[in-house]
N, C-alpha and C positions, 0 to 999 in steps of 0.2 A: 533474684537480685537484678537490679537495674543494669541495663546494657550501656556501655560507654563506647563512644566512637571519637577518636582523636580527629579534631578539625584542622584544616590547613587554610591559610589565607588565600584569597582569590588572586592576589597580585604577587609578583616576585619581590623578594627582598634579598639583595646580594651585597657582599663586600668585595670590592674590586681593588686589587693590588697590581703593581707593575713588575715586570722582569727586565733583565738586561736587553732581551730581544725587543721589547716594546720601545725602549729608548733608542735602540739601533734602527728601528723601523720609522721613528719619527723623522719626517722630512727635515732636511737641514735648515731650510728657510724658517720653518716653524720653530725649531729649537732656538735659532738665533733670535727670532722675534720674542719668544717667551723670556729668554734670559735678559734681553735688553729692556723690555717693558718692565720686568720685575725690578731690574736695577734702577730704572727711572723712578718707579714708584717708591722704592726704598729710600733713595736719596731725597726725593721730594718730601717724604714723611719725616726724615731726619731733620730737614731744614725747618719744617713746621714746628717740630719739637724745640729746635733751637730758638725760633721766634717766640714760642710759648714761654720758654725759660726766661726770655728777655722782656716778657710782658707785652709783646706786640700782637698777641692773639687775644682778643677780648672775648672771654668765655672759654668753654672747654676746647681742648684739642685732642680728639679721640683718634689716636694714630692706629694704623693698621699694620705696623711693622711686625713681621712674623706671620701675617695672614695673607700676604700678597699672592701666594700660590693658588689659593682658592679662586681669587678674582681673575688672574691671568689665565688659569687653566680653563675656567668656565666661559670666559668672554671671548677668547681668541677666535672661535668659530662663529660668533654671532655676526649678523648683518646689521647695518644701520636701522633697518626696518624692524629688527627685533628690539624689544624694550627691556630695560632693567630699572628696578628701583631698590632702595635699600634702607639701612638703618642709620643711626647717628654715627656709627663707625663705618663710613662708606667711601672714604677718599679713594681707596684702591680700586673699588668697583667703578666709581665714576671715572677715574683716570683711564682705566683699561678700556671702558666703552668709548670714551672720547678719543683715545689713541686709535682705536679700531676705525673710528669714523674718519679721521684725518689722514691716516697713513696708507700709503700704497704698498702692495706686496714688495718685499725686498728682493725677491728672486734669489740669486746666488750671493748677493751682497749682504752687508750688515746694515740693519735699520739705522737711519740717520736721524739726528735731532734737527728736523726741518723747522722752518719758520712756523708751520702750522702746529707742530708739537710744542714749540716754544710758546706759542699763543695760548694753547691749552694750559700749560703749566703756569703761565703768568696769570691768566684769568682765574684759574682754580685757587692759586695762592692769594690773589686779591680778594676773592670771595671769602676764604677762610679768615682773612684779616678784616672783613667788613668794609671793603673799599669799593668805590663806585664802578670800577671796570670789571668787577667780578661777574660771574655768570648770572647772578640774581641781584646785581647792582648793590651788593653789600648787605642785603637783607637776610640772606640765608645763613651766611657764615659757615662754620665747619660742618654743621649738621643738616643743612638744607641745600644741597647741591642739585641743580637741575640744568640740563641742556637738551631741550626737546629735539633739536635738530639732529643730535647724535643718538637719540633713542634713550638718553639718560633722563628718566621721567621724574626723578626727585628722591633724595634721601630724606630721612624722617627721624625727628627727635623723640617721638613717642614709640616706645618699644612695641613692636608688632603693628604699629599704626599704618604702615604703608602696605601691609600684606593684602587687606581687602581691595585696595585700589588696583592691585595687579590683576585681580579677576576682571575688572572693567577693561583694562588694557587688552587682556587676552580675549575677552568677549568681542571687542571691536575688531581685533585681528582676525578672529575666527569668522565673524559675520561678514567681514569685508572680502572673504574668500581667499585670503593670502595664506602662506605657509609660515608667516611670522609667529614668533612666540615671545613670551615674557618670562624673565627671571626675576624673582623677588628674593632679596637677601635679608636674612635676619639671624640673630644669635640664639644660643641655647636658652637664654632668659626669656625669649619670646615664645618658645615652643609650647609652654603651658598656659599661654594667654588665650582666653576664650575666643577672641576675634580671629586668631590664627587657626585654631581648630575649626571654627565655623567656616573659615575660608577653605580649608582642606575639603570639608564636606560639600560646600557649594560648588567648588571647582570640579570635584569628582562627579557630582550630580549632573552638571552641565557639560562635562567632558571638555573643559577649557584648556587651551595649550599654555599652561603656566607651570614653571618649575619652581618649587619651593626649595630654596637653597639655604640649608642650615649651616651656618658657621659655628660649629661647636667648639668654642674655646674654653669650655669647662668652668667658666666663672661668670656669674652675673654680678658685675662690679666685684665684690669680694666673696659672694656666696658660692661655694663650690657646687657643682652639678650633683655630686653625690648626696647632698643634703636637701635638694629641691625636687628630686624625682626618684622613684624606685626603678625606673628603666632608663639608664643613662645612654643607651643606644637610641638616639632621638629619631632616627629614621624609622624606627619601629612604629611610630605614630601613623605612618602611611598605611599600614596593614588594615587598620580599622576602617579606612575609607576606600579601600580597593585602589590605592595609588601605588604603582610600582616604585620601589625605593632603592637607592644605592648608598652604601656607606664606604667612604674612602679616606685615606690619609691625606688631609688637606695640605700637609707639608710637602707633598709630592705633586707638583703641578701637572705632571703627565697623567697620574691616576685620576685627577679631577677632570682633565680633558677627555680621557677615554670614557669615564662615566657620563660626562656631558654629551659626548657623541651618541651614546646609546639613548640617553634621555631625549635628545633632539630628534632622533629617528622616530621615537615613540610619539612625540608631540606633533612633529611636522606631518605625520601620516594620519592625524586626526584621532589618535587614541586616548587623548585626554592628558591630565596633569601628571607630574612626576615629582619626586622628592630626592634631593641629593644632600646627604649629610657629610660635610667635610670636617674632619677633626683637625683643628688648627690651634695656634697658641699666640696670644698677643704678648709681646715681650715687655710691654709697659703696663702701667696701671690703667684703670678705666679711662682717665684722661691725664695729659701732662707727661713730663719727661722722666718720671721715676718708675722703677720696676715695682711689681706687686709686693716683692719681699720687703720693700721699704715701709710698707703699711702692715706687715705682719701676717698676711693671709696666704702667702706663698713662701716657699723656701728658696734659697739661692741654689741649692742642688737641683730642685725641680726646674728652675729657670735655665740653669746651665745645660741640663739634659735635653731640653727642648731646643735650645740654641744649636746644639750639635746636629739637629735635624733641619737646619735652616733651609727654606725652599730656594733662596737665591744661591746658596753654596751648592746645593744639589744640582741646580741648572748649570752653574759654572763648571762643576766637575765633569758633567756629561758633554758639554760643548767643547771643553778642552780635550777630553778623552777621545772624542770623535774628530779632533783636529779641525773643527769648524771655526774656532777662534782661539787665539793664544791668550795666556795670562796677561801679557803686555797689552793686547788689544782690549781685553776686558777692563784693565786699569785705565786705559785711555778713554773708554766709554764712560767709566765712572767719573773721571776727571772732567769730561765734557759736560755731563749733567750737573756736576758739582759747580763748575764755573757758570753754567747757565742759571742755576738757582741763585748764585751769588750776584750775577748781573741783574736778575729780576729784582732781587732784594735791594740793590743799589738804586734801581729806578723807583721803588716804592717807599724806601726809607732813607733817612738822612741822619747824620750825627746830631746828637743833642748839644746845642751850644753850651759851652762851659760844663758839659757833662763828664762823666767818667770815661776813660778810654774804652772805645767800642760801644758805648751806649748810643742807641738809635731811637728814632721816633718816626711815625708815619709822616710822609710829606703832606703838607696842608692841602695841596691841590688834589690829593688822591682820595680824600674822604667824600662821601656823598654830601650833597647840599642838604642842610637841615630842613629846607623847605620841601624836600622830597619825602618827608616822614609819612604823610598820609596819601600820597599820590598812588593811585592804582589799587586802593582798597576794593574798589568796584570799577566797572567800566564806565564809559561816557555815554552809553546807550545809543551810539551812532548806528548800531545794527537795527534800530527801530525807525530810522529816518524815513523809510518808505511806507510807514504804517497808515492804514485807513482807520482813523479814530472816530468813534461814534459815542453819543450819549442818548439815552432813551428819549429825552424830550425833543431831540432834533433828528432822530432816526427816521428815515423815509421808507424803510422796509416794512413788511407786514409784521405786526405784533399780535400776540395771542397769549392766553393763559398757558403757562408751562409749569409742569412739576419740576422742582429744583433738581432732583436727582436725575431726571431724564436729560436735563440740560448738561449736567456734569458728564453723563455718559456720551451724549451726542457730540459735544464740542471736542472731546478727546478723539472720538472716532473720525470726525471731520479733519482734525489737525493731522492725524496719522495718514489720511488720504493725501494731504498736501505736502507732507514732509516725511519721506521714507526713513529718515534718521531717528524718528521718535520711537523709543522702546519703553514699555511700561513694565515695571517689576515690583513685586511685593508678595506678601503672604495672601494666598487665596485669590489673587487677582485673575487667575486663569480658571477658576472654578465657580460653582454656585450660579452659573449663567450670568456672571458679571461681578464677582466679588461679593463681599458680605452685605453690601448695600445696593449693588447694581451699578456702581460707578464705572465699571469697565465693560459693561454689556456691549456697547456698540464697538468698542475696540476689539473685543474678543470675537465678535461675529465677523468683523471685516478683516482683521489681521491677527489671527491666533498665534502666528509664528513670532509676533513682536509683543506678545503679552506673556511675560515670564513669571510663573509661580515660583516662589522661593521657599526654602526652609524657614523656620521661625528663628531667624538670626539677623536681627536688624543691623547690628554693627557690620556684619559681612556684606549684606546686600546693599546697605547704604553706601559703604565703601566701594563696592563694585560699581554702583552708579557714579560715585565720585571719580573713579578711574575712567569710566566711559566718557565723562564730561571733560576731564583733563586732556584726554586724547583728542576728543572733539569730533570724531567721525560719526558718533551716534549721540543723540540727546536723550538722556534717561529721564523718565518720570517715575520716581520712587514713591510708593504708597506705604505709609505707616497706618496700621489699622486703627490705632488710637494715638493721640498726641503725646500721651504719657510715655510712649515707647521711645521718644527721642532721648530719654535718659539712658536707655539701653545702648543707643547708638551715639551717645554724646561725643565720644572721641572723633568719630567720622564727621558728624555735623559741625561741631564747633572747632576742634583742633585741626581738622583736615580740610574739609570742603570750604568752610567759611574763610579760612586763612590762606588758601592756596594761591589765589591770584596775587595778593599783596606779598606774601612770603617769598615767592619765587620771582619777584621783580616787578610785578604790577601789570604785566602784559598778557598773561595767559588767560584766555576765556575759560569759564567754568559753567557751561550751559546745563545746569542741573535744576530740576523741579522736584520738590518734595510736597506731596499731597498728604494731609493728615486731618483727621476729624476730631472734633471736640464733642464730648458725649455727656456733659453735665445734665442731670435731670432724667437720665435713662435707667437709673438703678444699677449701674455698673461699678459703683464704689470708688474708693480713694485712688486706685491705680489705673483707672480708665476715664477719668472725668476732668482732668486739669485743662485750664486755658494756658497755653504755653507762650502767648504773645510777649509777656513781660520778660521771659527768659530769652526767647529767640532774638528779640531786638537788641539784646546786649552784644550780639555778634555783629561787628561792623560790616563784615563781608556778605551778610545775608540780606536779601530783600524779602519782605514779608507782606503778604496781601490777604485780605479778609473780605470776600464777596458777601453781600447781604441779600441779593436777589438774583433771579435767573438771568436778567439782561446783563447785569454787571459780571456775573460769573463767566459768561462767554467772552466778553472783552478782556477781562482781567486774566483769564487763563491763557488766551491767545497771546497776550503780551508776555506773560511769564514764559511761555514756550518759545517765544522769539528772542528772549533776553539772553545775553551772554554771561550774566551773573547768576549765581544760585538763588532761586526763589522758592520760598516756602508758601504754599497756598493752604490757608486754613479754611476748613469747612465745618459747619455745625450740624449735628444730627437733627436738631430741631428744624433746620431748613430743608432737609432732604425730602420730607413728605409734604412740605408746604407748596403752595401754588402761587405764582406771581407772573407778572408780565415779562415775556421774553420773546425772542425772535421766532417767527414761524419757520423760516428756512435759511436765513442768512446767518451763518455761523463763522464768518470770516473777519469780522471787525475786531478792533482792539480798543482798549481804554488806556490813556497815557499813564506812565509811571509818575507818581507824585501828584495825582489829581484826585481830590476828595469830591464828594457830592453833597449838595445842600438838599436835605429831604423835607425841611419845612423852614419857614422864615418868620421871624418875630423880633421884638425889640427888648425883651426883658432879660434873656439869658441865652448864652451859647451852650448848647448841649452837644457833647462830642462822644461818639460811640463807634462801634464796629460790629460786624458779623450779626448774629441773631439778636443782639441787644438793640439794634436799630429799630426793629419791629416793636420791641417792648417800650422803647422810648416814644414811638409814635402813639402806641396805646395809652401810655401814661399822659401824654399831652392832651389827648382827647378827654381824659378823665379830670384834667385840671385846666379847664378852658380859660381860667383867669390868668394863666401864665402863657405869654407869647414868646416863642423860642425859635432861634435858629437851631436846627438839628443837623449837625455835620456828621456824615458817614465817612470815616477816614479812608476806607478802602486800602490804602497803603500805610503800613504801620512802622516800617523800619525808619530809623532816624534820618537817613539820607533821602527818604521819599515822602515824608510828612508834608502835607500841603499847607505851609505856613502862610501863604497869601490868603487862602480862604479863612483860616483860623484868625489871622490878624484882622482882616476886614470885619469879621463878625464881632470879635471882642471889642474893637473900637466902637462898635455900634451899641452892643448890649452892656458892656462893662462887667459882666458876670460870666463865670464858667462852671459848668457841671460836667464832669467826666464820668461816663457810665460804662461799666464792664461787669461781667458775670462771675469771674473766677475769684479765687482766694486772694486776700489782701497781700499775703506774703510774696506771691509771684506776680503782683499787679503790674500791668502795663501802664496804668494811669499815674503811677508814682513818678516816673521820670517825666511823663508828659506834663503833669501838673507843675513840676519843678521848672521845666523849660518855659512853660507859658508865663510863670511868674517872673522868670528872669527876663524874658523878651518883652513882655507886655505889662509890666508892673504899673506903669503910668496910666494905663487905661482900665485897671481893675478897681472897682469900688468895694470889693470884698475878696477874701481869700478864695482860691479855687476849691470847690467842693467836689466830693467823689462818691460814687456808688460802686461798691465792690461786693464780692462774696465775703464769707466770714474768714476767720483765721484758719479753721480746720478744712481739710479736704472733704468733699462730699462723701457721705456714708451710704451704706446700702439701704438702711431704713428710709422709707419714703418721706417720713416726717423730718428726719434729721438731714436728709439730702436737700429737701426744700429750704431748710433753715440755713444751709451752707452756701447757697447760691443766690444771685440777684435775678429778679424778674421784674415784671411790670409794677408790682406793688411797691418794691423798694424805690423805683424811680418816682412813683407818685409821691411817696413820703418825702423824698429829697426835694422835689419841686415845691411841695407845700412848706418845707422848712426854709426856703429861700427868704431873705429879708424882704419885708413889705408884702408877703403873700401868705 
């Protein structure tokens, strides 16, 4: 008979509860601070719901009433240098972190509602209402609150979306040599999301000082936890990743604080991540001023039983029992915050003329200027002002034949010499003597400690890079082995990284570089062969660059690495083994953002292309000598960076346009470019814009079918010969 041995997890998993002696041992100043901060948050949230009921909050109002104990208990002992981020239900955590930043220790006294606290309340309320003086200038609203100065790095409307970014914050704190840590808050609904579990694994593998704080309120909107998982003790997830975990009653702020103290000791001493599961209860529905029972998924008895465990009432009982504050003093503090919120409301809102009694509206001068709508989608590129720009035809350094992939490797190694903040991360980048294609060879040889191999978890490590960039102390270069993998990490690329600068007010730099290769024609099939340019350039916050030769790769990559916007650098496998002109030893120049290159000149047609198809266009023009063409190598593909001066000058001369790309027509980049050309330059066109693309289907494994699905030289030749008069 087979022998069996009962296994035990490597890390501890404990449930922590408090006793009367724990409450008696709590320093008086701390207990006063906890009760007052909880009171402030409660009254703030009640006022938000009042505004929501009056239609003064545009969009959802996800109140944290009932859950304040988890926020106050876990944040009280954090420093400004410690970071927090959270979910759509994050007012309480944001306020607790902001209070901690602006408040001085109260000593033997009672915490006061100072001018600094009043400003926090005012700016937070303004943000929730979408007003100009909010922390994100009205762009974030209830779900996207950020105040970097206080270490509040941003709440997030995508369930679980902020968790991978917390890894980046924690990595930067760790690599900077500090004892600072990051707390990332999310609910029970997020625990079963892949990116959260990926983040558990990656944080544990790299021993990052991040606490995964689970606010288990037992309902994902209306779906009870009991129907969504077989293990409702959500901290059990940590055992599979060797992460020590605590389970506490989140309605008991002291229990949360004591668990947090143990977790902080673990993280600040370099032992890696932790998990705290706090069982809490939101008194109201997912958003708005009505209880869950009004929607039929909770009972009034259930709601009443949880209200009997109210964290604010618990704190009040202990502070009165210990004679640290009286009931009258507590009522006075409540009236102070109630009056303060009313005064803030009077400053932001006004009576509606001829409206119903008590009806209010936002004061007109409090709204953002409509002209602010697109400001700060990306930066102004002033960080590139001191650049040394070069072009191959005017370069006075030594040029030689260079293999494309060697240049890819060498320029990254050189950049890491000059900038100690650059960190490379991705799958296999630290193995195979330079990754799957050799792109990280020089970086790995020179700076192995800054080349981080990751698990196969694009959403997690892309998000980690995003967090590193948002913090700003390190500049991540993330590699996706194939461009198709951007769909796996779509949340982080499109919802998070691309939107972060604009969403949080337009001022936060996001110095993030994503390298990814295109592999059409290599036999890797439908899921490894796409051209993502047409999809990537729909995201306004991304800059996208596509080098077609070794010389340009050096300059364009250096510009991408210096840019404070997120930049996607596309590379084609066909180019890796090719040889072209490049610098012999000068790897420090840049090529300007928004500058295309003219690869040939002619009068008959303007041919526009990018990446490996530039070479195919040149080959096609040699085979059709009767056509004289301007060939424009776009280099920069995003809408903000397209070189319209070069395109316009050429079209005014040739009066015809042919756009050439390799990938499928459904994700075509040329579709929008054609439309824009015809809008801008219609008066100079003698014929509709024509296009070369791949087929409708993705490339297949079959060599014959793959060739039929993509464009190469032959398709360009055919298109040139179909031009009118040729």
